[in-house]
N, C-alpha and C positions, 0 to 999 in steps of 0.2 A: 410822831408827826408826818402825814403822808408828802409825799413828793407831787409835783404836778410834770414830774417827765415822763415821756413815753420812750417804748425801745423801738429803734429803729434798725433796719436793714436797708441799707442804701448799695446798690450794685449797678454798675454804669459798664457801657460799652461805647469808647470814646474812638474815632476813625483814624485820629492822627496821635503821632506819638508826644507830639509838643503837648498839644489839649489834654492827652492823656496825663501827662506830669501834673500838669496845672492845678485839674482835677484832683489826682492823689495826692499832692500838696496841700489844699485847702482841705480835702476830706479829714486830714489828720488834725487839723483843729476845731473838727467835729466829733469825732469817737475812734473806736479802734480798729486797726486795719486786722483782718481777718483772711482774705487769701487775696490773691490778685484781683485788682477790682472791686470787693465786697467790704464793705466796711458797717460797723455795728454802733448805734449812737444812742445815748441818751438825751431827749432832748426835751426844753421846753417847748410852750406854743411860740415864744418870740425866735427861740435858735433853731427850731424848724422854720420858719419864716426865712429867716436869715441863709438858710442852709438850701431853701428853694431857690430865692432870690441869687444869691453866689452860683449855682450851677447853671441857672436861668444865662446868667450874664457871662459864664465860661464856655460851654457847649455849643455847637453849630446842629441847628434844631434839626437841618436836614440829612445830616451824616452821623449824628450820637444819639444815644439812649442813655436815660438816667433813669432808675424805679426807686422812688423812695416807699418801701413796705412798713407800715405800721402795726407791729405785735400787739401791743397793747401798755397798759401801765407799768412802766418798770420796777415800780418798787413789789408787784402783783404779778407778773408774769412771768411763767415756766414755759421756756419754748421747747418744744418738741422737735428735736434735733438732732439725726444720724449723723456721725463724724467719725469719717473712716480714714487712715492713715496715719502720718506722725503726729499729727497736731490735736489736739482736742479742742473742744468746742467751750467757753465759758463764757455764760452771761457778763457783759459790762456794768461793774457795781459803781454804785454813787460813787464820787469823789468829792473833796474839796475844792472850791474853785479861787483861785488866787487872782486877784486884781490889782 
């Protein structure tokens, strides 16, 4: 069964440390932390819309910047990423959701 999830990278630059922490904590509910101010997320259309709404409400539009980058269908995409340093990159895998 094909998933309707897509893989996204969320990258942000938040001007205030308190707002940065709020965005960081919120992002943990959507995906996996890759490195400072970068998350990868597997999202359905609904979860994507929720993420956009949450970020829209958290940030100050004159001071902050959030980019949500659509990489493609989560089950079929093979990101071409060069990862240097102590941490390797692994695409986020589908996990069961407990409600």
